[in-house]
C-alpha positions as CSV (number, residue, x, y, z in Angstrom):
1,M,-44.0,-24.8,18.4
2,T,-42.5,-21.5,16.6
3,I,-45.1,-19.9,14.3
4,C,-42.8,-16.6,13.2
5,V,-39.4,-16.8,12.0
6,N,-37.6,-13.2,12.3
7,P,-34.9,-11.8,10.7
8,R,-32.1,-9.9,12.6
9,Q,-32.2,-6.2,11.7
10,S,-31.6,-2.6,12.3
11,L,-33.1,0.7,11.5
12,A,-30.6,3.4,11.5
13,Q,-29.6,6.4,9.2
14,F,-27.2,5.4,6.6
15,G,-24.7,6.8,4.0
16,V,-21.8,5.0,2.2
17,A,-18.8,6.2,-0.2
18,R,-15.9,4.0,-1.8
19,G,-12.9,5.8,-2.9
20,D,-9.7,4.5,-4.4
21,I,-6.3,4.4,-2.3
22,T,-3.9,2.8,-4.8
23,P,-0.6,3.8,-3.8
24,P,1.9,4.9,-6.0
25,V,3.8,2.2,-8.2
26,G,7.5,2.0,-7.1
27,I,6.4,2.8,-3.3
28,Y,7.9,0.5,-0.1
29,H,6.5,-2.6,-0.2
30,R,7.7,-5.5,1.8
31,M,6.1,-6.8,4.3
32,W,8.0,-9.5,4.5
33,G,10.9,-10.8,6.4
34,A,11.5,-13.6,3.5
35,A,11.0,-10.9,0.9
36,T,13.9,-9.5,-1.2
37,H,12.7,-6.8,-2.7
38,D,11.7,-3.7,-1.3
39,R,9.8,-1.5,-4.1
40,S,6.2,-2.5,-5.5
41,T,6.3,-3.1,-9.2
42,G,2.6,-2.9,-10.4
43,V,-1.0,-3.4,-9.3
44,H,-3.0,-6.3,-9.3
45,R,-6.0,-5.2,-7.9
46,Q,-7.0,-1.7,-6.7
47,L,-6.2,-1.2,-3.1
48,T,-10.2,1.0,-2.2
49,A,-11.5,2.9,1.5
50,T,-15.2,2.8,2.1
51,V,-16.6,4.8,4.6
52,L,-19.6,4.1,6.2
53,A,-21.8,6.9,8.5
54,I,-24.8,5.6,10.8
55,E,-26.6,7.1,13.7
56,P,-29.8,6.4,15.3
57,I,-33.2,6.5,12.8
58,D,-35.0,8.7,15.1
59,S,-33.3,11.1,16.3
60,D,-31.3,14.4,14.3
61,D,-28.2,14.4,17.4
62,H,-25.2,14.1,15.2
63,Q,-23.1,13.4,18.6
64,C,-24.3,9.7,18.2
65,R,-22.7,9.2,14.1
66,K,-20.4,7.0,14.1
67,I,-17.5,7.1,10.7
68,I,-16.8,3.5,10.1
69,V,-13.8,3.2,7.8
70,A,-12.8,0.0,5.9
71,I,-9.2,0.5,4.0
72,D,-7.0,-2.1,2.4
73,H,-4.1,-1.9,4.6
74,C,-2.2,-4.7,6.7
75,L,-2.4,-1.9,9.9
76,L,-0.7,1.6,10.6
77,W,1.8,1.7,13.7
78,A,0.2,4.0,16.5
79,A,1.8,7.2,15.7
80,E,0.9,7.1,12.0
81,M,-2.7,6.0,13.2
82,K,-2.7,8.5,15.0
83,S,-1.5,11.4,12.8
84,L,-4.4,9.8,10.3
85,L,-7.2,9.9,12.5
86,D,-6.6,13.6,13.7
87,R,-6.4,14.4,10.0
88,V,-9.3,13.2,9.0
89,A,-11.8,14.5,11.9
90,E,-10.4,17.9,11.2
91,R,-10.6,17.5,7.2
92,A,-14.2,16.1,7.3
93,A,-15.1,17.9,10.6
94,V,-16.1,15.1,12.5
95,E,-15.6,14.4,16.2
96,R,-12.0,12.0,16.4
97,D,-14.0,9.5,18.9
98,S,-16.7,8.8,16.4
99,I,-14.2,7.4,13.6
100,T,-13.1,3.5,13.4
101,V,-10.8,2.0,10.8
102,F,-10.9,-1.6,10.3
103,F,-8.1,-2.3,8.6
104,S,-8.7,-5.6,6.0
105,H,-5.2,-6.7,7.0
106,T,-3.8,-7.1,3.8
107,H,0.2,-8.5,3.6
108,A,0.5,-7.4,-0.1
109,A,-0.7,-3.9,-0.2
110,G,3.0,-2.1,1.5
111,L,4.5,-1.3,4.7
112,M,3.7,2.3,5.4
113,G,5.5,2.7,8.7
114,L,7.7,6.2,8.6
115,E,10.5,4.4,10.0
116,R,11.1,2.8,6.4
117,C,11.4,6.3,4.7
118,E,15.2,6.1,4.1
119,L,14.6,2.3,2.6
120,P,14.3,2.3,-1.4
121,G,10.4,3.6,-2.0
122,G,10.1,4.7,1.3
123,E,10.6,8.3,0.3
124,L,6.9,8.3,-1.4
125,I,5.1,7.3,2.3
126,P,4.9,10.6,3.8
127,Q,2.9,12.1,0.8
128,Y,0.7,9.0,0.7
129,L,-0.2,9.4,4.0
130,D,-1.2,12.5,4.0
131,D,-3.0,12.2,0.3
132,L,-4.8,8.6,2.4
133,A,-5.5,11.0,5.3
134,S,-7.4,13.7,2.8
135,T,-9.5,10.9,0.5
136,I,-10.8,9.1,3.9
137,A,-12.1,13.2,4.7
138,G,-13.8,13.4,1.3
139,L,-15.4,10.3,1.7
140,T,-16.4,10.9,5.3
141,R,-18.2,13.8,3.5
142,D,-19.9,12.3,0.8
143,A,-21.1,9.5,3.5
144,I,-22.8,12.0,5.4
145,A,-24.0,13.9,2.6
146,T,-25.8,10.3,1.6
147,T,-27.1,9.8,4.8
148,Q,-30.9,8.2,4.6
149,P,-33.2,6.3,6.7
150,A,-32.1,2.5,6.1
151,S,-33.4,-1.4,7.0
152,I,-29.8,-3.7,7.8
153,T,-31.2,-7.3,7.3
154,Y,-28.9,-10.1,8.5
155,E,-27.8,-13.3,7.9
156,N,-25.5,-16.3,8.5
157,G,-23.4,-18.0,6.0
158,R,-20.6,-20.5,6.4
159,C,-17.4,-20.3,4.5
160,S,-14.5,-23.1,4.8
161,L,-11.4,-20.6,3.7
162,A,-9.9,-20.2,6.7
163,A,-7.9,-23.0,8.7
164,N,-6.4,-23.0,12.3
165,R,-2.6,-21.8,11.1
166,D,-0.4,-22.8,14.0
167,Y,1.1,-25.9,13.0
168,F,3.3,-28.4,14.9
169,D,6.4,-29.0,12.3
170,V,7.8,-32.5,13.6
171,G,11.1,-32.6,11.6
172,K,11.9,-28.7,13.1
173,G,10.4,-29.8,16.4
174,A,9.0,-26.7,16.6
175,H,5.4,-24.8,15.6
176,V,5.5,-22.7,12.4
177,C,2.7,-20.9,11.0
178,G,1.1,-22.1,8.2
179,F,-2.2,-24.5,7.7
180,N,-2.6,-26.9,10.4
181,P,-5.2,-29.3,9.1
182,D,-6.0,-30.4,12.7
183,G,-6.5,-26.9,14.1
184,Q,-10.3,-25.6,14.7
185,A,-11.3,-22.3,12.1
186,D,-14.4,-20.6,12.5
187,D,-16.3,-20.9,9.7
188,L,-19.2,-18.5,10.8
189,L,-19.9,-15.9,7.6
190,V,-21.7,-12.8,8.8
191,V,-23.3,-10.8,6.1
192,A,-25.9,-7.8,6.4
193,R,-27.8,-6.2,3.5
194,V,-28.5,-2.4,3.8
195,T,-31.6,-0.9,1.9
196,N,-33.2,2.2,1.7
197,E,-37.3,2.9,2.0
198,H,-37.2,1.4,-1.9
199,G,-35.5,-1.4,-1.2
200,T,-32.5,0.0,-3.3
201,I,-29.5,-2.3,-1.6
202,L,-26.9,1.0,-0.6
203,A,-24.5,-1.3,0.8
204,T,-23.9,-4.9,1.9
205,I,-21.3,-5.8,4.8
206,V,-19.4,-8.9,5.3
207,N,-17.7,-10.0,8.5
208,Y,-15.5,-12.6,8.1
209,A,-12.4,-14.1,10.1
210,C,-9.2,-14.8,7.6
211,H,-5.7,-13.8,7.6
212,P,-5.3,-12.1,4.5
213,T,-2.4,-13.7,4.0
214,T,-2.7,-15.6,0.6
215,L,0.1,-13.5,-0.8
216,A,3.6,-13.6,0.5
217,W,7.3,-12.8,0.1
218,D,7.4,-14.0,-3.6
219,N,4.8,-11.2,-5.0
220,T,5.6,-7.3,-5.3
221,L,2.2,-6.3,-6.7
222,I,0.1,-3.7,-4.8
223,S,-3.0,-6.0,-3.7
224,P,-5.8,-6.3,-1.2
225,D,-5.4,-10.3,-1.4
226,Y,-8.4,-12.4,-1.2
227,V,-11.0,-9.5,-0.5
228,G,-10.5,-7.8,-3.9
229,A,-12.2,-10.6,-5.4
230,M,-14.6,-11.1,-3.0
231,R,-15.6,-7.8,-3.0
232,E,-16.4,-7.4,-7.0
233,V,-18.0,-10.8,-6.7
234,I,-20.6,-9.1,-4.2
235,E,-20.6,-6.0,-6.2
236,D,-20.9,-7.3,-9.7
237,V,-24.5,-9.2,-8.5
238,T,-25.8,-6.2,-5.7
239,G,-24.4,-2.9,-7.7
240,A,-23.8,-1.3,-4.4
241,P,-20.2,-1.4,-2.4
242,C,-19.1,-4.2,0.0
243,F,-18.0,-3.2,3.4
244,F,-15.4,-5.6,4.6
245,I,-14.5,-6.7,8.0
246,Q,-11.4,-8.9,9.7
247,G,-12.9,-11.1,12.1
248,A,-10.6,-12.6,15.2
249,S,-8.1,-14.2,12.1
250,G,-5.0,-14.1,15.0
251,D,-4.9,-18.0,14.7
252,V,-6.2,-18.5,10.9
253,G,-5.6,-17.6,7.5
254,P,-6.4,-19.2,4.2
255,R,-5.7,-22.7,3.5
256,E,-3.5,-21.7,0.5
257,G,-1.5,-19.1,1.2
258,F,1.9,-17.7,1.4
259,V,2.5,-18.0,-2.1
260,G,3.2,-15.2,-4.7
261,D,0.8,-16.3,-7.4
262,V,-2.6,-13.4,-8.0
263,L,-4.6,-16.1,-9.0
264,V,-4.6,-17.9,-5.5
265,A,-5.7,-14.4,-3.7
266,D,-8.7,-14.2,-6.8
267,R,-9.9,-17.7,-5.7
268,N,-9.7,-17.4,-2.1
269,G,-11.8,-14.3,-2.5
270,R,-14.4,-15.8,-5.1
271,Q,-14.8,-19.0,-2.3
272,L,-15.6,-16.2,0.4
273,G,-17.7,-13.9,-2.5
274,Y,-19.4,-16.7,-3.5
275,A,-20.9,-17.9,0.0
276,A,-21.6,-14.4,0.7
277,L,-24.1,-14.2,-1.9
278,S,-25.5,-17.2,-0.3
279,A,-26.0,-15.7,2.3
280,L,-27.6,-12.7,0.6
281,E,-30.0,-15.0,-1.8
282,A,-31.3,-16.3,1.6
283,M,-32.8,-13.3,3.2
284,G,-36.3,-12.0,2.9
285,P,-37.8,-8.3,2.4
286,A,-36.5,-5.7,4.9
287,K,-38.9,-5.1,7.8
288,Q,-40.9,-8.5,7.5
289,Q,-41.1,-11.9,9.0
290,F,-41.6,-15.2,7.7
291,A,-44.8,-16.3,9.9
292,Y,-47.0,-19.8,9.5
293,A,-50.1,-18.9,7.4
294,G,-51.9,-22.2,8.1
295,P,-52.6,-25.5,6.1
296,V,-53.9,-26.1,2.5
297,I,-55.5,-29.5,1.7
298,S,-53.8,-31.2,-1.3
299,G,-52.3,-34.9,-2.0
300,A,-51.1,-33.9,1.2
301,T,-52.3,-31.4,3.5
302,I,-49.3,-28.6,3.4
303,G,-48.3,-26.3,6.1
304,T,-47.9,-23.0,4.5
305,W,-45.4,-19.4,5.3
306,H,-45.4,-16.0,3.7
307,Y,-43.4,-12.9,4.6
308,V,-46.0,-10.7,6.5
309,P,-45.1,-6.6,8.1
310,D,-43.3,-6.8,11.1
311,S,-45.0,-5.8,14.5
312,D,-44.7,-2.5,16.0
313,D,-42.5,-4.0,18.8
314,R,-40.3,-5.6,16.5
315,L,-39.6,-2.5,14.4
316,R,-39.1,-0.6,17.7
317,Q,-36.8,-3.2,18.9
318,A,-34.5,-2.8,15.6
319,R,-34.5,0.7,16.3
320,V,-32.9,0.9,19.5
321,W,-28.8,2.8,19.8
322,R,-27.0,1.8,22.4
323,T,-23.2,2.6,23.5
324,A,-21.3,0.7,26.3
325,L,-17.3,1.2,26.9
326,C,-15.6,-1.8,27.7
327,E,-12.0,-0.9,29.8
328,V,-10.3,-3.4,31.3
329,E,-6.0,-3.6,32.6
330,L,-4.4,-6.0,31.1
331,P,-0.9,-6.9,32.1
332,F,2.5,-6.8,29.9
333,R,4.5,-9.7,29.8
334,E,7.5,-9.9,31.8
335,D,9.8,-10.7,29.7
336,L,9.2,-7.9,27.2
337,P,13.0,-6.8,26.1
338,R,14.0,-2.8,26.4
339,R,14.4,-0.5,23.4
340,S,18.2,-0.9,23.8
341,E,18.4,-4.5,23.5
342,L,16.6,-4.7,20.6
343,L,18.8,-1.9,19.1
344,D,21.8,-4.2,20.1
345,E,19.6,-7.2,18.2
346,Q,19.2,-5.1,15.2
347,K,22.6,-3.7,15.3
348,R,23.9,-7.4,15.1
349,W,22.1,-8.5,12.7
350,Q,22.5,-6.1,10.1
351,A,26.2,-6.6,10.6
352,E,25.1,-10.6,9.8
353,E,23.6,-9.7,6.5
354,Q,26.7,-7.1,5.4
355,A,29.0,-9.9,6.1
356,A,26.8,-12.8,4.3
357,L,26.7,-10.2,1.1
358,D,30.6,-9.8,1.2
359,N,31.1,-13.1,1.3
360,D,28.0,-13.9,-1.3
361,D,26.4,-16.1,0.8
362,L,22.9,-15.3,-0.6
363,P,20.8,-17.5,1.5
364,R,22.4,-16.5,4.6
365,S,21.9,-12.6,3.5
366,R,18.3,-13.5,2.9
367,E,17.9,-15.0,6.6
368,A,19.9,-12.3,8.6
369,R,17.6,-9.6,6.8
370,A,14.6,-11.4,7.4
371,M,16.0,-11.3,11.4
372,V,16.6,-7.8,10.9
373,E,13.1,-7.2,10.0
374,R,11.7,-9.1,13.2
375,A,13.8,-6.9,15.3
376,T,13.0,-3.6,14.0
377,R,9.1,-4.5,14.2
378,R,9.7,-5.4,17.9
379,L,10.7,-2.0,18.6
380,V,7.7,-0.7,16.8
381,R,6.1,-2.8,19.7
382,V,7.7,-1.3,22.8
383,E,8.5,2.1,21.7
384,H,5.1,4.0,22.5
385,L,4.5,2.1,25.6
386,E,4.2,3.5,28.8
387,E,5.7,2.9,32.1
388,S,3.4,0.5,33.7
389,K,3.0,-2.7,34.2
390,A,-0.6,-3.0,32.3
391,F,-2.3,-1.5,29.0
392,S,-5.7,0.4,29.5
393,Y,-7.4,-1.6,27.4
394,R,-10.6,0.4,26.2
395,A,-13.2,-0.4,23.3
396,E,-16.6,1.4,22.7
397,L,-19.4,-0.9,21.6
398,W,-22.7,0.1,20.2
399,R,-25.6,-1.8,19.6
400,V,-28.1,-1.2,17.0
401,G,-31.3,-2.7,16.8
402,D,-30.4,-6.6,17.1
403,A,-26.8,-6.3,16.0
404,I,-23.8,-5.3,18.5
405,W,-20.4,-3.5,17.0
406,I,-17.6,-4.7,18.7
407,P,-14.5,-2.8,17.3
408,L,-10.9,-4.5,18.7
409,D,-7.5,-3.3,19.3
410,G,-5.4,-5.8,18.2
411,E,-5.4,-9.3,16.4
412,H,-6.9,-12.0,18.4
413,Y,-6.7,-15.8,18.4
414,N,-10.4,-17.0,16.6
415,V,-11.6,-18.6,19.8
416,L,-12.9,-15.1,21.0
417,Q,-15.1,-15.1,18.3
418,R,-16.7,-18.3,18.7
419,S,-17.0,-17.8,22.7
420,L,-18.5,-14.3,22.1
421,R,-21.6,-15.8,19.7
422,Q,-21.7,-19.0,21.7
423,R,-22.8,-16.9,24.7
424,F,-24.9,-14.4,23.1
425,P,-26.9,-16.1,20.4
426,E,-29.9,-13.5,20.2
427,F,-27.4,-11.0,18.9
428,T,-25.9,-10.7,15.7
429,L,-22.2,-9.8,16.7
430,L,-20.4,-7.7,14.1
431,I,-16.5,-8.3,15.3
432,G,-14.0,-6.5,13.9
433,T,-10.6,-6.5,15.0
434,L,-7.7,-4.2,14.1
435,A,-9.7,-1.3,15.0
436,N,-8.0,1.8,14.5
437,G,-4.5,0.0,14.3
438,S,-2.7,-2.2,16.8
439,N,-1.3,-1.3,20.2
440,V,-1.3,-4.8,21.9
441,W,-0.4,-6.8,18.7
442,Y,-1.3,-10.6,19.0
443,L,-3.9,-11.5,22.3
444,P,-3.4,-15.8,22.0
445,D,-5.3,-18.0,24.4
446,A,-3.7,-19.0,27.3
447,N,-3.6,-22.7,25.9
448,S,-0.8,-21.1,23.1
449,Y,1.5,-19.6,25.4
450,G,4.7,-21.7,26.2
451,K,4.7,-22.8,22.9
452,G,6.9,-20.8,20.9
453,L,4.4,-19.6,18.2
454,Y,5.2,-16.2,16.4
455,Q,1.9,-14.9,17.9
456,E,3.3,-15.5,21.1
457,E,6.4,-13.7,20.5
458,A,4.7,-11.0,18.9
459,S,2.4,-10.3,21.7
460,I,2.8,-7.4,24.4
461,L,0.8,-8.8,26.9
462,A,0.9,-12.0,29.2
463,R,-1.1,-15.3,29.4
464,G,-4.7,-14.8,29.9
465,C,-5.5,-11.6,28.8
466,L,-7.5,-12.6,26.1
467,E,-9.7,-14.4,28.4
468,T,-9.3,-11.5,30.9
469,L,-10.6,-9.2,27.6
470,G,-13.5,-11.6,26.6
471,E,-14.7,-11.5,30.1
472,A,-15.1,-7.9,30.5
473,L,-16.5,-7.8,26.8
474,V,-19.2,-10.4,27.8
475,A,-20.4,-8.2,30.9
476,T,-20.4,-4.9,28.4
477,I,-22.6,-6.7,26.0
478,E,-25.0,-8.3,28.5
479,K,-25.5,-4.2,29.6
480,L,-26.2,-3.4,25.7
481,G,-28.8,-6.2,25.9
482,A,-30.3,-5.7,29.2
483,D,-33.6,-4.2,27.9
484,L,-34.6,-7.8,26.4
485,T,-35.0,-9.2,29.5
486,E,-36.3,-5.9,31.7
């Protein structure tokens, strides 16, 4: 019979800083192949960067420090990502390998690729990227300066915002990317509350899997999508920054999405925000457990429970700090196109677009323009790949008390996080995708290959790689949790 309930918790040194990273209006904004605009025309909500500095609570060895950054962008390509990490590390005077950037993955912030510099608004991208690095570096210094002993308490919630988005269009006879009411999506929401020794909330952390694709081609405003309203709901109550981590959302997105109406994005965000607040309200005091206190004779015999201080063993468990490296070779697809083939494809669609414009065929020109965009992105996918048959996938996981942080390159199908959390119910798993960008693009599950899905087309990896990665992650998590059974 259970006589006490132990909330999941971590004890660590913790600092946080928040800054505005909204690009200038007029910067290149076109993220969607179907979009007809290039430049942004205004701002729906500001984009933010939030920096956490976390290190062991019992050590002065700053070599263990983790700099964790959440930014409101879709992602950066490999070259732009490398430059950002190099600049932040140099300007903040921190180790480059200590930095992990989590992208919210909003599709309404603008596409900040240097290959866009010659397009309308693209001339603003280089300066913006340099300013972004300076802002994050400054926030990193501020987060480190505010580091203090803190308790991190975790709670699970539920939210039905996310829905499967691999829909079979019967009329078309093919899969499309859109709400699939018959598909499965993880509704688990992980929320963390960070408090100092006086009980003041320093920050909250929200980990949820849902593509921020409420806003699509008809939207011309810079926006964090639903993440902005979600943060506002939580921060209005807590008075502290909310740090968002995008989960394994490769095949899930908002039930209502692909629209131009920012009110829909705000409504989606409030739905997630209210669910997170519900989980926050369910949390008890930090460093305490909920224990059975015995019977009280009344009209009925009442069994009473109350909060009591954690035991020394529980507090020692919450102080655990460990890291482990997950390394695995993931084979490339055999049908990856060559760069020369993609350049030819790009030129062909550019010629199609121009011919359609010359003939005043706007529907055809719009379709051709979308195909030019597809070819451009496929070029970006393959140009950084080495001459080999496999991608050397590398992820450093770290354990802080009862939680394990799992930062992952790429966009993973939702089944990955469902299976990992089912396999390790004794831990809170913070699963963040698009960590420091996406070198491997999508990782669909094996059963989703061969269906003609966009995610398979966008992936550079062979069928079965998600499952191979999952097995490697299981082995790594087992190492991090080994002391529980020693």
